[in-house]
N, C-alpha and C positions, 0 to 999 in steps of 0.2 A: 751950245753951240750959238759960234758969228754970224750975222748975215753974210759975212763973205762964205764963210763956211757952205750955206745955200744956193753959190752961185751957180750949182750943174740941178737944172729942174729936179723937184724929186715926182716920182714916177709909181702909180696903183694901180691895181686890176679890180674892176664889181666886176662880180658875175652875179648877173639877178634877171630871170623869165621875166622880170614884170616890169624890167626900166623903161617899157615902152607902155606899159598898158596903161590903161584910164583905170583903176584901179587907188586906193588909199596907199597900199603897198608900193605901188608904181609911181607915184605921189609924192613920197617919201622919200625914195629911192629916187628920183630927179633931184631933191632939195638936196640931199646932202652930195651929191655928184657936185649942185651949184657950192655951195657953202665950201668943199674939198677945191671946186679950181680957186674961188674966191682966196682962196690961201695958198697960191701960188702949186699946187699938187695936180700932173698931169693926171686924165683918169681916163684909161683904158674900159671901155664897156666890152663886156660878152655876156651873151643873152638864153645862152646853150650850155651844158658839161664839154662839147664839145669845141666849141668856141675858147673857152676858156682853156682848154687846154693846150690848143691849137696857141694861143699866147703868152703860155707859161715856157713851151719848148723854145718857141722863136723870139721872147722880148729876155734878154738876161741882167737888164735893167731896171728889172719892178722889183719896189722896194717896199711893198705890201701889199696883201689881197685881202678884198671882200665876201668873201664867197655865202648865197642865198643855200638855206640849208635845207631848202624846199624848190627846186629845182624843175619845176614843171607839176600839175595836177594829176597828172599819171604816175609820178611817182613818189607814194604816199608813203615809204618805207623809208625812204631819203637815200636809197643806194648809191644814185648821180652824185648825190654834193659828199658821202662818205668814199666812193672810188675817187672822186676829184682830191679829195683834201686828203688821202693815201698816196694821190699821184706827187702831189706840192710839193709836200715831207721826203717822199721817196729822191726828188730833183734838188729842196735844200732845206734842209733842217731847221734854217733860225731866221727863215723870215717872219715878218709876223703877218700872220691869220687869222683876220676878223669873221668869226660866225654871225652871220646877219639869221633871225627867230622870231619864233611869237611863241608867246607863255603859251601856247596850248601845245606846243612841238618840244617842251622841258621836260618831258619823261622818254623822248626818244634819244637824248642827248647822254652817251653813256659817258662812262670815266675815261674812255681808250679815247670817244670823239673828242673831249675835252684834254688829253693828252697833245694832242697832235695840233688843237686850236691855238691861240692863244687867249685870246677874249671876244666875248659873245657880247653882241647889239641886239638892243631889241628893239626894232626898226621904228615900230607906230609907239614906242612909249619913251625914249629916247629925246633928245632935240637933235638938230643936225649940228648945230653950235657945239655941244655938248660930244656926240660922236666926231667930230671932224678933227677937237681935239685930241681925243686919246689915239685917231689916228696919225696924225701928225706927229706927236710922242713918241710913237712906235718904230716909227718914219727916221725919228732923230736920234734914238735909243739904237737904231738897227745900222745906223750911218757912224754912230760913234762906234761900237766895235771893232769898222773898220779902221777907223779916223787911229784909235789904241793902239792896235797891232802892226802899223804901220810905224809909229812912233816909238815901238816896241823891239820895230826890227825884226817881228816875229809872224810869222801866218797870222792871219784873224781866229782860222778855224784850231790851230793849235793852243789860244788863247782862249777861246770855247772850250773846247777839251779838256785842256788843263784845268777851267773855272767849274766847271760839271762832267762829271760824268751820265748823269741821268737827267730826264728829261722836269725837271724840277727849278723853282727858281734860283737864278744866278745866286751864287751865294759871295758879297763881295771882300773876300778873303786872300787869295790868291793873288788878283790882282793889283792891288794898293804892294803890297812886297818885289812881286817883280818890275813895278815902277817906281819903286823906291831906290831900288837897285840901280836901275839906269840912269837914276838923276830928275826925273819928268813929273813936273807936278802934277797932282791928283787931285781932285774932288770928287771926295764918295758918291756914287751914283749907280744905278741898277741901269749895267748899259748890255749885257747878255742875257738870254732868256735862254738861249739852246744851244745843247752841242752840235757841232758838226762831222758829219759820219764820214769826212776826207779830211787830208792836210795838206788840199788841194789852195790855194793864195786865193781862189775862184770863188766867189759867192755862191754861183749854181753849180754840182756836183753830177 
């Protein structure tokens, strides 16, 4: 993606109840936000599941979401994060979602949960530089889906659905064939990870 294609600011949401806390997790979260903003990514902060849900409902321009797997000391079963994850996926099946977790939480991350999320972040183990790079790459892939859809003269949702009917990784087979027929140059890359539930041209359904 060229610099000109990033003139529209990238925007993401971070949902973490410890964003303002004087804890190791809180300090790591704030350091990550600084690193993301240094990369010209606008970060919206939410400190509760209700606040996060409100942002998701009101802002269709989000391009990535970081979701803390433990939203409060009283949520030992992770029900808040689980419900919010399902809510986001009902709204948008292909926006990149990163789950923020600790190693101790690994046993609570079921296969069903991991099918809904795109990537897992070990906040206290991975560096902010590394995490920010993954988030930036995910946003660029997300944007590229819509860029190619516009070039092909078809809805991106149709492209995603044609490329993959299931919640597995994008299989780069159909897209090159379509682009070849359209006479569009194509560099093989993983550009889409999720199908869309709707044929709407909107990112959010």
